[in-house]
N, C-alpha and C positions, 0 to 999 in steps of 0.2 A: 424726591424718591418719587412721585407721579409717573413723572419721564420718564425714568428708568423701568418704572413697573410695565407703563407701555409699549416700551422697546421691546421687552424679556415677553409679552404677553405675543403681539407679533409674529417673534421669532417662533414658539411655543406653535400656535395658529398657525403656522405654514405646514400647507398639506401635505409637501414634498415627506415629512415627518412621519405623518399617517398617525398622530397622537390620538387617542379618542377625547372626545371633548371634557368625560368626566374626568379624568386623569390631566387634563391641563393644569388645573389649579394647582395640584400637590407638586408638579414641574414646576410652575411658575417660583414657586414659597423655595425649592431647593435651589431655582436659580437664585434669587434675590438672596439667599440667606450664603450663600458662597461668595457673592459677590461683596455684600456686605463685612462677611469676613476678611476678604483679599485688600477691602480698603481700608481698613481699621487696621491693620498690621503694619507696623512700624519702617520697613525696605519698600512701601507702595509709594509710588512716585505720583504726588497729585500732579504735576506737572503734565504729563500724559492725558492725550486723549481718553475721555470716558468713553466715549462713543464706541469705538473699534473692539475696547475691553468689555463691554455689555454683551456687544456681539458675539464676541468670539466666546467665553463662556455661557449664552445661551446657546450658543451651533452646539458644542460642545456637550452639554448637558442632555440638549435634544439626542445628539448620535449614541450618547449613551445611554441614553431609554429605551430606546432601539435596540443596541445589542443587548441590556437585559432581558428585552422580550422576543428577540429572536426565534423565529420556530425550530423547535427542534425534533429533528426524529430517529428515533429509537431503531438502534443498528440491530438486526435480527441475525440472532448467533445459527439459527436455522440454517442460513443461506451464505454459504462461505464462497468466496471469489471461485469459481470452480479455472479459472486460467495459470498458466505457470508463469512464473516469475521470470525476469531475467538470469538469475542464478541458477534454476531449475532449467529455463532452456541452453543456457551458457554449459553447464554439467551434462544434461542431456546427449548435446551435441559433442561432447569432447567424448564421451561414452559410445557412443556409434563411432567416431574417428576411432577411437583405440580397438573398440571391436574388431573393426573393418581390418585395421591393422593385423591383428592377432588371427583371423581369421586366413589371411592371406601367405602369414606365414608356415600357417600346420600343413599337415602332409593334407592328401588329396583325400585319399582314407578317411581320415577325420573328419576335413571337411563334408563329405557326403553322409560320414554317420550321422553328424549333429544335425544336417538339413535336413536326414529324413526324421528326425526324431524331435528336434526341437519345432522348426520349421512347419513341417508337412504334419507334425502331432501323431505320428504311427507310432505303436508300440514296439517293446522289445521282441515280440512276439512275432508280429507284422513283419520287421523287419526281420529277422529274421527267415522267416520263411522264402521274403526275395531274392534275400542275398545267401540262403540255403548254407547257413551258416548255423549254429548252437546259440540257444539266445543266453546264458551265461557266457558264451565268448565277446559277446554284440558288450555286455556289460562291461567288462573285463577291458577290451579297447576304449570301451567310453570313457573309464573313468581314466587310462591313459592319457586320453586326448585331452581330458581337463588337466590333465593336471600338465600337460607341453603345453595347453593354452595359458596356464596360471603362467609359468613360468618365463613366456614371451611375452606376455602382459606384464611379468614385471621389470623385464628387459627393457622393453619400450618407454614405462613409466621412468627408469632411469637414465632412459636419453636424456629427458629433458631437465 
């Protein structure tokens, strides 16, 4: 038993495991207990070499000790990952592709009105002054353009 304890202590003392001196005795006792429990089982084969078995148990318990005491870093909920995931990137590129196809099929007057309002950020009043039309007429035209865009988009999605 003394030889077994010496072997176990050598393993537990190994610097690579980083086990503090004040915790080594408890770990040695844990390893010795597990070895004793294994040896006293009826299925234990006394013909096998005991030294490799002792080394295996001691090594595994030292690794378990390190895993239990691994430093954990709390995740901060306030810092979400701002990067887009693969699904978002794929769906975004698909929306852009469909949007380009819809715009290409719209009439030139609709494309121009959408560009002035959505891209350049002009108000209907400013667009009406530029095009010399009434603001109400532009709103009605935009409504028709958006309806056309929805119809074209439905057709494109039906093609897939």
